[in-house]
VEXDREN-2710 file (C-alpha; in Angstrom, 1 decimal):
% VEXDREN-2710
k/r/px/py/pz
1/MET/-99.3/35.8/3.0
2/LEU/-102.9/37.3/3.3
3/ALA/-102.2/41.1/4.9
4/GLY/-105.4/42.7/5.7
5/ILE/-105.4/46.8/6.0
6/LEU/-107.8/48.6/7.9
7/VAL/-108.1/52.1/7.3
8/ASP/-110.1/54.9/9.4
9/VAL/-111.8/57.4/6.8
10/SER/-113.7/59.0/9.5
11/GLY/-113.9/63.0/9.7
12/SER/-110.9/63.7/11.8
13/MET/-108.9/61.9/9.3
14/LYS/-108.7/65.2/7.0
15/ASN/-107.0/66.8/9.7
16/SER/-103.3/67.0/9.5
17/LEU/-100.9/64.4/10.3
18/GLN/-97.9/66.4/11.4
19/LEU/-97.9/69.2/13.8
20/HIS/-96.6/72.5/12.2
21/VAL/-97.1/76.4/13.6
22/GLN/-97.8/77.2/9.7
23/PRO/-99.3/74.5/7.3
24/THR/-97.0/74.0/4.5
25/ASN/-97.6/72.8/0.9
26/GLN/-95.7/69.3/1.9
27/ASP/-98.3/68.8/4.7
28/VAL/-99.8/65.6/4.7
29/THR/-103.1/64.8/5.6
30/ARG/-104.1/61.7/7.7
31/ALA/-106.3/60.4/4.8
32/GLN/-103.4/61.0/2.6
33/SER/-101.1/58.7/5.1
34/ILE/-103.6/55.7/4.1
35/PHE/-102.4/55.3/0.5
36/THR/-98.7/55.9/1.4
37/THR/-99.3/53.3/3.7
38/ILE/-101.1/51.0/1.4
39/MET/-98.5/51.5/-1.1
40/ASN/-95.5/51.0/1.2
41/ILE/-97.0/47.4/2.4
42/VAL/-97.8/46.3/-1.5
43/GLY/-94.7/47.9/-2.9
44/GLY/-92.6/45.6/-0.6
45/GLU/-90.0/43.4/-1.5
46/VAL/-92.3/40.4/-1.3
47/SER/-94.9/42.1/-3.6
48/SER/-93.8/40.0/-6.5
49/GLN/-94.6/36.8/-4.6
50/LYS/-97.7/35.4/-6.3
51/ASP/-99.1/34.2/-2.9
52/HIS/-99.3/37.5/-1.2
53/ASP/-102.5/39.0/-1.0
54/VAL/-104.4/41.9/0.1
55/PHE/-107.7/43.2/1.5
56/VAL/-108.1/46.8/2.4
57/LEU/-111.3/47.7/4.2
58/ALA/-112.4/51.4/4.8
59/PHE/-114.3/52.2/7.9
60/GLY/-116.0/55.5/8.6
61/LEU/-117.8/56.3/5.2
62/GLN/-120.6/58.6/5.5
63/ASP/-123.7/56.2/4.5
64/ILE/-122.3/52.7/5.3
65/ALA/-119.9/51.4/8.0
66/THR/-117.3/49.5/6.1
67/CYS/-116.4/49.5/2.2
68/ASP/-114.0/47.4/0.4
69/LEU/-111.4/50.4/-0.6
70/LEU/-110.1/48.7/-3.8
71/ALA/-113.5/47.8/-4.9
72/LEU/-114.5/51.6/-4.4
73/LEU/-111.3/52.6/-6.3
74/ASP/-112.4/50.3/-9.0
75/TYR/-115.9/51.5/-9.4
76/ILE/-114.5/55.2/-9.4
77/GLN/-112.4/54.1/-12.5
78/THR/-115.9/53.5/-14.1
79/ILE/-117.0/56.8/-13.8
80/ASP/-113.7/57.6/-16.0
81/LEU/-111.7/60.1/-13.5
82/LYS/-108.7/60.2/-15.7
83/SER/-107.8/63.7/-15.4
84/ASP/-106.9/65.6/-18.6
85/GLY/-105.9/68.7/-16.6
86/LYS/-109.2/70.4/-17.9
87/GLY/-111.5/69.6/-14.9
88/HIS/-112.0/73.5/-13.8
89/GLU/-112.5/74.0/-17.8
90/ASN/-115.1/71.3/-18.1
91/LEU/-117.0/72.2/-15.1
92/ILE/-117.2/75.7/-15.9
93/ARG/-118.5/74.8/-19.3
94/LEU/-121.3/72.4/-17.9
95/LEU/-122.3/75.0/-15.2
96/ALA/-122.4/77.9/-17.8
97/SER/-124.7/75.6/-20.1
98/ASN/-127.1/74.9/-17.1
99/GLY/-127.9/78.4/-15.6
100/ALA/-124.4/79.2/-14.0
101/PRO/-122.4/81.2/-16.7
102/TYR/-120.4/83.4/-14.1
103/ALA/-118.8/80.7/-12.2
104/ASP/-115.7/80.6/-13.7
105/GLN/-113.2/82.3/-10.8
106/TYR/-115.5/80.9/-8.2
107/VAL/-114.7/77.2/-9.1
108/ARG/-111.0/77.6/-10.0
109/LYS/-111.0/79.4/-6.3
110/TYR/-112.8/77.3/-4.2
111/VAL/-113.0/73.7/-6.1
112/SER/-109.8/71.4/-6.7
113/GLU/-109.3/70.4/-10.2
114/ARG/-109.5/66.7/-9.3
115/GLN/-112.8/67.5/-7.3
116/ALA/-114.2/69.4/-10.7
117/GLN/-113.5/66.5/-12.7
118/PHE/-115.1/64.5/-10.8
119/LEU/-118.2/66.6/-10.6
120/PHE/-118.1/67.2/-14.4
121/LYS/-117.7/63.5/-15.2
122/PHE/-120.8/62.7/-12.8
123/TYR/-123.1/65.5/-13.8
124/SER/-122.6/65.4/-17.5
125/GLN/-123.6/61.9/-17.7
126/ASN/-127.2/61.9/-19.5
127/GLU/-128.9/60.2/-16.5
128/ASN/-127.7/62.6/-14.1
129/ARG/-128.3/66.1/-16.0
130/ASP/-131.6/66.8/-14.5
131/LEU/-130.0/66.7/-10.9
132/LEU/-127.7/69.6/-11.9
133/ALA/-130.3/72.3/-11.5
134/ASP/-130.6/71.7/-7.9
135/VAL/-126.7/72.2/-7.7
136/VAL/-127.0/75.4/-9.7
137/GLN/-129.9/76.7/-7.6
138/LYS/-127.5/76.4/-4.4
139/LEU/-124.6/78.4/-5.9
140/PRO/-124.3/82.1/-5.0
141/SER/-126.1/84.8/-7.1
142/VAL/-122.4/86.0/-8.3
143/CYS/-122.1/82.6/-10.3
144/THR/-125.8/82.8/-11.9
145/GLU/-126.0/86.8/-12.3
146/ASN/-123.5/89.5/-13.4
147/SER/-123.9/91.4/-10.6
148/VAL/-121.6/94.4/-10.6
149/LYS/-121.1/95.8/-7.4
150/SER/-122.9/98.9/-7.2
151/LYS/-120.6/102.0/-6.8
152/ALA/-123.4/104.7/-5.5
153/ILE/-122.0/107.8/-5.2
154/ASN/-124.7/109.7/-2.9
155/GLY/-123.7/110.5/0.6
156/GLY/-123.7/107.4/3.1
157/ILE/-123.5/104.5/0.9
158/PHE/-120.3/105.7/-1.3
159/VAL/-118.5/106.7/2.2
160/LEU/-119.5/103.3/3.8
161/ASN/-118.3/101.6/0.6
162/PHE/-115.4/103.7/0.4
163/PHE/-114.1/103.5/3.9
164/ASN/-115.1/100.1/4.7
165/ALA/-114.3/98.4/1.0
166/PRO/-112.0/95.8/2.3
167/LEU/-114.5/94.6/5.1
168/VAL/-117.2/94.5/2.6
169/ASP/-115.2/92.4/0.0
170/TRP/-114.1/90.0/2.9
171/MET/-117.6/89.7/4.1
172/GLU/-118.7/89.0/0.6
173/ASP/-116.0/86.7/-0.1
174/ARG/-117.0/84.5/2.9
175/GLN/-120.3/84.2/2.1
176/THR/-119.5/83.3/-1.5
177/LYS/-117.1/80.7/-0.2
178/GLU/-119.6/79.6/2.0
179/LYS/-122.4/78.6/-0.6
180/ILE/-120.1/77.2/-2.9
181/GLU/-118.9/75.0/-0.4
182/ASP/-122.4/73.9/0.5
183/ALA/-123.6/73.7/-3.0
184/MET/-120.2/71.3/-3.4
185/LYS/-121.2/69.6/-0.4
186/TYR/-124.9/68.9/-1.9
187/ALA/-123.5/67.7/-5.5
188/LYS/-121.0/65.3/-3.5
189/ASP/-124.4/63.9/-1.5
190/VAL/-126.2/63.5/-4.4
191/ILE/-123.6/61.3/-6.0
192/ARG/-123.4/59.3/-2.7
193/GLN/-126.9/58.9/-2.6
194/ARG/-126.7/57.7/-6.1
195/SER/-124.0/55.2/-5.6
196/LEU/-125.4/53.6/-2.5
197/PRO/-126.7/50.7/-3.8
198/LYS/-123.4/50.1/-5.4
199/LEU/-121.5/50.7/-2.1
200/LYS/-124.0/48.3/-0.1
201/THR/-121.9/45.7/-2.5
202/MET/-118.7/46.4/-1.2
203/GLU/-119.5/46.4/2.4
204/GLN/-117.4/43.0/2.9
205/PRO/-113.5/43.1/1.4
206/ARG/-112.1/40.8/-1.0
207/SER/-108.4/40.0/-1.6
208/LYS/-106.5/41.4/-4.3
209/THR/-103.1/40.4/-5.3
210/PHE/-100.2/42.7/-4.2
211/GLN/-99.4/43.6/-7.7
212/SER/-103.1/44.3/-8.7
213/THR/-103.6/46.6/-5.9
214/MET/-100.3/48.7/-6.9
215/ASN/-101.6/48.9/-10.7
216/LEU/-105.0/50.1/-9.4
217/LEU/-103.4/52.9/-7.2
218/LYS/-101.4/53.7/-10.3
219/GLN/-104.3/53.6/-12.5
220/VAL/-106.2/56.2/-10.1
221/THR/-103.4/58.5/-10.1
222/GLY/-103.0/58.6/-13.6
223/THR/-99.2/57.1/-13.4
224/TRP/-100.0/54.2/-15.2
225/THR/-99.6/55.5/-18.5
226/ASN/-95.8/54.5/-18.4
227/PRO/-95.8/51.2/-17.3
228/SER/-91.7/50.9/-17.5
229/LYS/-91.4/53.5/-14.8
230/THR/-91.3/52.1/-11.6
231/GLN/-92.7/54.0/-8.7
232/SER/-93.1/53.1/-5.1
233/THR/-94.0/56.2/-3.5
234/PHE/-96.4/59.1/-4.2
235/THR/-96.2/62.7/-4.7
236/SER/-98.0/65.1/-3.1
237/ALA/-100.4/66.1/-5.9
238/GLN/-101.1/62.2/-6.8
239/LEU/-102.0/61.5/-2.7
240/SER/-104.4/64.7/-3.1
241/ALA/-105.8/62.7/-6.2
242/LEU/-106.5/59.7/-4.7
243/VAL/-108.3/61.2/-1.5
244/ASP/-110.4/63.4/-4.0
245/SER/-111.3/60.5/-5.8
246/ILE/-113.1/59.0/-2.3
247/GLU/-113.8/62.0/-0.6
248/PRO/-117.5/62.2/-1.6
249/PHE/-118.4/59.2/0.2
250/ILE/-116.0/59.7/3.3
251/TYR/-115.6/61.4/6.7
252/GLY/-118.3/60.1/8.8
253/GLU/-118.1/58.2/12.1
254/THR/-115.5/55.4/13.6
255/PRO/-117.2/52.2/13.4
256/MET/-114.2/50.4/14.2
257/CYS/-115.6/47.1/15.6
258/LYS/-117.6/46.6/12.3
259/ALA/-114.4/46.4/10.3
260/ILE/-112.4/44.0/12.8
261/GLN/-115.2/41.9/12.7
262/SER/-115.1/41.7/8.8
263/ALA/-111.7/41.2/8.7
264/VAL/-111.9/38.3/11.3
265/ASN/-114.6/36.5/8.8
266/THR/-112.1/37.3/6.1
267/TYR/-109.4/35.5/7.9
268/TYR/-111.7/32.9/8.6
269/SER/-112.4/31.7/5.1
270/SER/-108.9/32.4/4.4
271/SER/-106.5/29.4/3.3
272/HIS/-103.3/31.4/3.6
273/GLU/-101.0/29.8/5.9
274/GLN/-99.6/33.6/7.0
275/LYS/-102.2/36.2/8.3
276/VAL/-101.0/39.8/9.1
277/LEU/-103.7/42.8/9.8
278/PHE/-102.2/46.5/9.7
279/LEU/-104.8/48.7/11.5
280/LEU/-104.3/52.4/10.7
281/SER/-106.7/55.3/13.0
282/ASP/-106.6/58.4/14.6
283/GLY/-109.4/58.1/17.2
284/GLU/-111.7/55.9/19.5
285/SER/-114.3/53.2/18.1
286/THR/-117.7/54.8/18.0
287/ASP/-119.4/51.5/17.9
288/GLY/-117.9/49.4/20.8
289/ASN/-114.2/48.4/22.4
290/PRO/-112.6/46.7/19.6
291/VAL/-110.4/44.8/22.2
292/GLN/-112.8/42.3/22.2
293/PHE/-111.6/40.7/18.7
294/ALA/-108.2/40.6/20.0
295/SER/-108.4/37.1/21.2
296/LYS/-110.1/36.1/18.0
297/LEU/-107.3/37.5/15.8
298/HIS/-105.1/35.7/18.2
299/ASP/-106.8/32.5/17.6
300/GLN/-106.7/32.7/13.8
301/ASN/-102.7/33.4/13.9
302/VAL/-103.4/36.8/12.8
303/LEU/-100.1/39.3/13.5
304/VAL/-101.8/42.8/14.4
305/PHE/-100.2/45.8/13.8
306/ALA/-101.9/49.0/15.0
307/CYS/-100.9/52.8/14.2
308/LEU/-102.2/55.5/16.1
309/LEU/-102.3/58.6/14.0
310/THR/-102.1/62.2/15.8
311/SER/-100.7/65.7/15.4
312/GLN/-99.8/65.8/18.8
313/SER/-96.2/66.3/20.0
314/ILE/-94.7/62.7/20.7
315/SER/-91.5/62.6/22.8
316/TYR/-90.3/59.5/21.6
317/PRO/-92.0/58.8/18.2
318/ARG/-89.6/55.6/17.1
319/ARG/-90.7/53.6/20.5
320/LEU/-92.1/50.3/20.9
321/TYR/-93.8/49.5/24.3
322/TYR/-94.8/46.2/26.0
323/LYS/-96.7/47.8/28.8
324/ALA/-99.7/50.6/28.0
325/ASP/-99.2/53.9/29.7
326/PRO/-101.3/54.5/32.2
327/ASN/-101.9/58.1/31.2
328/TRP/-102.9/57.1/27.6
329/SER/-106.2/57.7/26.1
330/GLN/-109.0/55.2/25.6
331/ALA/-108.0/55.1/22.0
332/GLN/-104.3/54.6/22.7
333/LYS/-105.3/51.6/25.3
334/GLN/-107.2/50.1/22.9
335/MET/-105.3/50.3/19.8
336/PHE/-102.4/49.2/21.9
337/GLU/-104.5/45.8/23.0
338/LEU/-105.3/44.8/19.5
339/SER/-101.6/45.0/18.8
340/SER/-99.7/41.7/18.8
341/THR/-96.4/40.9/20.8
342/VAL/-93.3/39.6/19.3
343/GLU/-89.7/39.0/20.6
344/ASN/-87.1/41.5/20.3
345/CYS/-84.6/39.1/19.1
346/HIS/-86.5/38.6/15.9
347/SER/-84.2/39.7/13.1
348/ALA/-87.0/42.3/11.6
349/MET/-86.4/44.3/15.2
350/SER/-82.8/44.5/14.2
351/ILE/-83.9/46.6/11.5
352/LEU/-85.6/49.2/13.7
353/LEU/-82.6/49.1/16.2
354/GLU/-80.8/50.4/13.3
355/GLN/-83.2/53.3/12.5
356/GLY/-82.6/54.4/16.0
357/TRP/-86.0/52.6/17.3
358/GLU/-86.1/52.1/21.0
359/LEU/-87.0/48.7/22.2
360/PRO/-88.9/48.1/25.6
361/ALA/-86.4/46.0/27.9
362/ASP/-89.1/43.3/28.7
363/GLY/-87.9/41.2/25.8
364/HIS/-90.8/41.6/23.9
365/SER/-92.9/44.3/22.2
366/ARG/-96.0/44.9/21.2
367/ILE/-96.3/46.1/17.6
368/PHE/-98.2/49.3/18.3
369/ILE/-97.1/53.1/17.4
370/GLN/-98.2/56.6/17.9
371/ALA/-97.4/58.2/14.7
372/ASN/-97.3/62.1/13.6
373/HIS/-94.9/61.8/10.7
374/PRO/-94.9/60.0/7.3
375/ASP/-91.5/58.6/8.0
376/VAL/-92.5/56.9/11.1
377/ILE/-95.2/55.3/9.4
378/LYS/-93.0/54.0/6.5
379/GLU/-90.7/52.3/8.7
380/PHE/-93.4/50.7/11.0
381/SER/-95.3/49.5/7.6
382/ASN/-91.8/48.2/6.8
383/LEU/-91.8/45.8/9.3
384/MET/-95.2/44.3/8.3
385/ASN/-93.2/42.7/5.5
386/ASP/-90.2/42.2/7.6
387/ILE/-91.5/40.5/10.4
388/SER/-94.1/38.4/8.4
389/GLU/-91.1/36.9/6.2
390/HIS/-89.5/33.7/7.4
391/ASN/-86.6/33.8/4.8
392/ASP/-83.9/36.2/6.5
393/VAL/-82.0/36.2/3.2
394/LEU/-84.2/38.9/1.9
395/LEU/-84.3/40.9/5.1
396/ASN/-80.6/41.0/4.8
397/LEU/-80.1/40.9/1.3
398/VAL/-78.7/44.3/0.4
399/GLY/-76.5/46.6/3.0
400/ARG/-77.7/44.2/5.8
401/ALA/-74.5/43.2/7.0
402/SER/-74.9/44.3/10.7
403/LEU/-73.2/43.2/13.6
404/ASP/-76.2/40.8/14.5
405/MET/-75.1/38.4/12.0
406/TYR/-71.9/37.6/13.9
407/ILE/-73.1/38.0/17.7
408/ASN/-76.1/35.5/16.3
409/ALA/-74.2/33.2/15.0
410/ALA/-71.5/33.1/18.0
411/ASN/-74.4/33.1/20.6
412/SER/-76.1/29.9/18.7
413/SER/-72.7/27.9/18.3
414/PHE/-71.3/28.6/21.8
415/ASN/-71.9/25.6/24.1
416/VAL/-72.7/24.9/27.7
417/THR/-69.5/24.4/29.7
418/GLU/-68.9/22.4/32.9
419/GLN/-66.7/24.0/35.6
420/SER/-64.3/22.0/38.0
421/GLY/-63.9/23.5/41.7
422/GLY/-64.7/27.5/42.5
423/THR/-64.4/28.6/38.8
424/CYS/-67.6/29.8/37.7
425/TYR/-66.1/33.4/37.6
426/ALA/-63.9/32.3/35.0
427/HIS/-66.4/30.7/33.0
428/ALA/-68.7/33.5/33.0
429/VAL/-66.1/36.5/32.1
430/ALA/-64.6/33.9/29.5
431/THR/-67.8/33.4/27.9
432/VAL/-68.8/37.1/27.6
433/CYS/-65.2/38.4/26.5
434/HIS/-64.9/35.3/23.8
435/LEU/-68.4/36.3/22.3
436/ALA/-67.6/40.0/22.5
437/MET/-64.3/39.6/20.8
438/ARG/-65.9/37.2/18.1
439/ARG/-68.4/40.2/17.1
440/ILE/-64.9/42.0/15.9
441/GLU/-64.3/40.7/12.5
442/GLY/-60.5/40.4/11.6
443/ARG/-59.6/41.4/15.1
444/GLU/-55.7/41.6/15.0
445/ASN/-54.1/38.5/16.6
446/GLY/-57.2/36.7/16.4
447/VAL/-60.1/35.8/18.8
448/PRO/-58.5/33.7/21.8
449/ASP/-60.4/30.2/22.2
450/PHE/-62.9/29.8/25.0
451/ASP/-60.7/27.5/26.5
452/ILE/-57.5/29.9/26.5
453/ILE/-59.3/32.5/28.3
454/LEU/-60.4/30.2/30.7
455/GLN/-57.3/28.6/31.6
456/GLN/-55.7/32.1/31.5
457/LEU/-58.1/33.3/34.4
458/ILE/-58.0/30.0/36.1
459/HIS/-54.2/30.4/36.3
460/ALA/-54.3/34.1/37.3
461/TYR/-57.1/33.3/40.3
462/GLY/-57.2/29.9/41.3
463/THR/-59.7/27.4/41.5
464/GLU/-61.3/28.5/44.8
465/GLY/-63.2/31.6/43.6
466/ALA/-62.6/35.4/42.7
467/ASN/-64.5/38.2/42.7
468/THR/-66.1/38.5/39.5
469/GLU/-66.0/42.3/39.2
470/ASN/-62.6/42.6/40.0
471/VAL/-61.7/40.1/37.2
472/LEU/-63.7/42.0/34.4
473/ASN/-61.8/45.2/35.9
474/VAL/-58.5/43.8/34.6
475/TRP/-59.4/41.5/32.1
476/ALA/-61.8/43.6/29.9
477/PRO/-59.3/46.1/29.1
478/ARG/-56.7/43.4/28.4
479/HIS/-58.9/42.5/25.3
480/ARG/-59.9/46.1/24.8
481/LEU/-63.3/45.7/26.0
482/HIS/-65.2/47.8/28.6
483/TYR/-67.7/46.7/31.4
484/LYS/-70.2/48.6/33.6
485/LYS/-72.4/47.7/36.2
486/VAL/-76.2/47.9/35.1
487/ASP/-79.7/47.0/36.7
488/GLU/-82.2/44.9/35.3
489/LEU/-83.4/47.2/33.0
490/GLY/-79.6/48.0/31.7
491/ALA/-79.0/44.0/31.2
492/ARG/-82.5/43.7/29.4
493/GLN/-81.5/46.4/27.1
494/ALA/-78.0/45.1/26.4
495/ILE/-79.4/41.7/25.5
496/ASN/-81.9/43.7/23.0
497/ARG/-78.3/44.8/21.9
498/ARG/-77.5/41.4/21.2
499/ARG/-75.1/41.3/23.9
500/PRO/-74.6/38.8/26.5
501/VAL/-74.5/40.2/30.3
502/VAL/-72.4/38.7/33.4
503/ALA/-74.6/38.0/36.2
504/THR/-73.6/37.3/40.1
505/PHE/-75.4/36.2/42.8
506/GLN/-75.1/34.7/46.7
507/LEU/-77.2/32.1/48.6
508/ASP/-76.6/30.3/51.8
509/ASP/-76.4/26.7/52.2
510/GLN/-80.4/26.3/52.5
511/GLN/-80.9/28.3/49.6
512/TRP/-78.6/26.3/47.4
513/THR/-80.0/23.1/48.0
514/ALA/-83.4/24.5/47.4
515/PHE/-82.2/25.9/44.2
516/SER/-80.8/22.9/42.8
517/MET/-84.0/20.9/43.9
518/PHE/-86.1/23.3/42.3
519/TYR/-84.3/22.9/38.9
520/LYS/-84.1/18.9/39.1
521/ASN/-87.7/18.7/39.4
522/HIS/-88.8/21.7/37.1
523/PRO/-85.8/22.0/34.6
524/GLN/-87.8/24.4/32.2
525/GLY/-89.2/26.3/35.5
526/VAL/-89.0/29.9/36.3
527/LEU/-87.3/30.3/39.7
528/GLU/-89.4/32.6/42.5
529/SER/-88.4/33.9/45.6
530/GLN/-90.8/31.3/47.6
531/ASN/-88.7/28.6/46.0
532/LEU/-85.4/29.6/48.0
533/GLY/-87.2/30.7/51.2
534/ALA/-85.6/33.2/53.4
535/ARG/-81.8/33.3/54.3
536/SER/-80.9/31.2/57.2
537/GLY/-78.1/33.5/58.1
538/SER/-75.2/30.9/57.6
539/LYS/-72.4/31.8/55.5
540/LEU/-73.2/33.0/51.6
541/SER/-71.4/31.6/49.0
542/GLY/-71.3/33.3/45.6
543/HIS/-71.9/32.2/41.7
544/ALA/-71.6/33.6/38.4
545/VAL/-73.4/32.8/35.2
546/VAL/-74.3/34.4/31.9
547/LEU/-77.5/36.2/31.0
548/MET/-78.3/35.3/27.5
549/LYS/-82.0/36.1/26.7
550/CYS/-85.0/37.6/28.2
551/ASP/-88.9/37.7/28.1
552/PRO/-91.4/40.0/29.7
553/THR/-92.1/37.4/32.5
554/SER/-88.3/36.1/33.0
555/LEU/-84.5/35.9/32.7
556/THR/-82.6/33.0/31.0
557/PHE/-78.9/32.1/32.2
558/ILE/-76.4/29.9/30.9
559/ASN/-74.9/28.1/33.8
560/SER/-71.2/26.3/34.3
561/TRP/-72.6/23.2/35.8
562/GLY/-72.9/21.2/32.5
563/THR/-75.8/19.8/30.3
564/GLY/-77.4/18.1/33.0
565/PHE/-78.2/20.9/34.8
566/ALA/-81.7/22.6/34.4
567/ASP/-82.7/22.5/30.8
568/LYS/-79.6/21.6/29.2
569/GLY/-77.7/23.9/31.1
570/PHE/-79.8/26.8/30.9
571/PHE/-82.2/28.2/33.7
572/ARG/-84.9/30.5/34.1
573/VAL/-85.5/33.1/37.0
574/ARG/-88.5/35.6/37.5
575/ASN/-86.5/38.7/38.0
576/GLN/-83.3/40.2/39.6
577/ALA/-85.1/40.4/43.1
578/VAL/-85.1/36.6/43.1
579/LEU/-81.3/36.3/43.3
580/ASN/-80.4/39.8/44.3
581/LEU/-78.6/39.6/41.0
582/GLN/-75.7/41.9/39.9
583/PHE/-75.2/42.5/36.1
584/TYR/-72.1/43.6/34.2
585/ASP/-72.4/44.5/30.7
586/VAL/-69.5/43.7/28.4
587/TYR/-69.1/45.7/25.0
588/TRP/-66.8/47.5/22.7
589/THR/-67.4/50.5/20.7
590/LEU/-66.2/51.6/17.4
591/ASN/-63.4/53.3/18.7
592/ASP/-62.1/50.3/20.2
593/LEU/-61.5/49.0/16.2
594/THR/-58.0/49.6/14.6
595/ALA/-58.2/50.6/11.1
596/SER/-57.3/47.0/9.8
597/GLU/-60.5/45.5/11.8
598/ILE/-62.8/48.2/10.4
599/GLN/-61.5/47.1/6.9
600/ALA/-61.8/43.4/7.5
601/PHE/-65.3/43.7/8.8
602/GLU/-66.3/45.6/5.7
603/MET/-64.6/43.1/3.3
604/LYS/-66.5/40.0/5.3
605/SER/-69.7/42.1/5.2
606/SER/-69.5/42.8/1.8
607/GLU/-68.1/38.8/1.1
608/LYS/-71.0/37.7/2.9
609/VAL/-74.0/39.6/1.6
610/ARG/-72.4/39.0/-1.6
611/ASN/-72.6/34.9/-1.1
612/LEU/-76.1/35.7/-0.2
613/ILE/-77.2/37.4/-3.3
614/GLU/-75.2/34.7/-5.7
615/ASN/-77.1/32.0/-3.8
616/LEU/-80.6/33.5/-4.6
617/PRO/-82.7/32.3/-7.1
618/PRO/-82.1/34.3/-10.6
619/GLY/-85.5/35.6/-10.4
620/ILE/-84.7/37.5/-7.1
621/LYS/-81.1/38.5/-7.7
622/ASN/-81.7/39.8/-10.8
623/LEU/-84.2/42.0/-9.8
624/PRO/-83.9/45.6/-10.7
625/TYR/-83.0/48.0/-7.9
626/GLU/-83.2/52.0/-8.1
627/CYS/-80.2/54.1/-7.1
628/PRO/-81.1/57.1/-5.1
629/ASN/-78.7/59.1/-6.3
630/CYS/-78.5/59.0/-10.0
631/HIS/-82.2/57.4/-10.2
632/GLN/-80.9/54.6/-12.8
633/TYR/-81.8/50.9/-12.1
634/SER/-79.6/48.1/-11.9
635/VAL/-80.0/44.5/-11.3
636/VAL/-79.2/43.9/-7.4
637/HIS/-76.0/41.5/-8.0
638/THR/-74.1/44.4/-9.6
639/TYR/-74.3/46.4/-6.5
640/ILE/-71.3/46.4/-4.5
641/ILE/-71.8/45.9/-0.9
642/HIS/-69.7/47.9/1.4
643/PHE/-69.6/48.1/5.2
644/SER/-72.6/49.9/5.7
645/ASP/-73.8/50.8/2.5
646/ALA/-74.1/49.7/-1.3
647/GLU/-72.4/51.3/-4.4
648/CYS/-74.3/52.1/-7.7
649/PRO/-72.3/50.6/-10.6
650/LYS/-73.8/53.3/-12.8
651/CYS/-72.7/56.5/-11.2
652/HIS/-70.3/54.7/-8.3
653/GLN/-71.9/56.8/-5.5
654/ARG/-72.7/55.2/-2.3
655/PHE/-76.0/55.1/-0.4
656/LYS/-77.6/53.4/2.6
657/PRO/-80.3/51.0/1.0
658/THR/-83.9/50.7/2.8
659/PRO/-84.4/47.4/4.8
660/SER/-87.0/46.7/2.1
661/GLY/-84.7/47.8/-0.6
662/LEU/-86.2/45.2/-3.1
663/ASN/-89.3/46.7/-3.2
664/VAL/-88.7/47.5/-6.6
665/THR/-90.2/46.3/-9.9
666/GLY/-90.8/42.5/-10.1
667/TYR/-94.2/43.3/-10.9
668/THR/-93.4/45.6/-14.1
669/HIS/-90.5/43.9/-15.3
END
């Protein structure tokens, strides 16, 4: 897999990511979110695989449009930015020996430790010493002269200073701060100009392995000194250090188009089978409309994830969309149009559902979000690894024993049946009840076979048809199930939750003929209203089927007329209005389960996940996993898997593993 990460480093990225009334020390800037996202992607469970490479291209620098961010970090290492905790002291000493002996308190007050170390390392080099004089000249006089505040005791001056001392001090502090900031900006501009020839060699991205990328980030943050310690996240101080290390070069405009074009070129020359792109930005492109590249990325089979950063309040932050909101800004619409579309039935989307995400009822989702919180970005970037992996075993490795396993297995093994007489109601109700009960592991008295339920229904209601809703009203409670009538949106949402839905409709004789002929001539076609024609006024007759799948443009049903009908027993309709469909969602809740059923499900879940783990290659099942409670590492196969959580073999406390739980330490062990 080749993962591309395009990150916006324009001027607005220095703003806060989170929306606060009062900023806090734990506040995360948008620029800092760049590095948490990179670490989250390369630190995922797939990172130990040798065929996984990544390139990171920053756009929005001050002197060049794009820059290989990993190459920039490598270059910064050549300046030797390893902090010894004496950045302030070193810079103060350097300034004192070059004409600014009184800069001590101002450097400590207005320059961060990391920035001080950066400036010291650059200007202490022999070839740069001559440049320091210009920086010193731009410092306020309080840094270069022993300016003791005058305390005149004569008349007006004394009175002015006495009664307005706070105001005078505030004005002096403000002027001093502005001059210090101007001087530091000039110092960074000099560094940037000196580095420009080198930066121009980094305009095109080069890929690195996930492992080497993580190692580089550790080096820059100073955490590489302890290689035995696995770290998949950054502290606030480490994030600040990363941003400070590139701060002299960033905060320009937003040339998104040039960045995407570079990514397209990189994918074009790549031999990787899987290609994914993660776009992280907070604003509108300043060099054209980036949507022009959507087709090029699609043609190269690049899966595009788009994350728009904002500090605005978002009503539903954990929501994916299939259609753009007409009230969105230009930036929102462009990022949305760039993103790829995936089916909601993908196993990775189940992880989002479990985390409380909302998927659109269209059956597909654009992988685009608006984010104002680090947790939302993390969950979304996790999806990049999850959705690009074909191996569902890894997705379900620890704590992923969800209801999906059983409903998917039930649905995939269910066969199309063939009715005799007017028993479509019985086939539809028996199908959904049987599948719903199959989702209950260890169901008391077992799960009745489909044929048994079918024959019971036919015995009760006969072969001349029955009102499907009336049948559900009686038979759903008999099996400890519920049903509710829903519209197309509700039916689609039920399908998103892996629940098949009963559907009924009525046609007259001419329409039934047209219905049958359409699917005879177009077995995989999508039925439209015009294919049926208007009702003739003759008597209507009804039919019951089961909705099994939906996509943005159609609904797929399983019929009871045998595999010779339409597409091996399945047929597609454009929407609810074509057949005036009535939908019935059949389901159960946790309150409907007995204690023994919950216990049986827990045991089965543990057994299923344990079997998955035991059948994995030793190199995977022996990977270490950090317990979030005791922070000790144990190999994966020693954890005790329960219904919805795992138990640490050392502290014996339970926890819910993250979906990408094996992001750990394959590269450090």
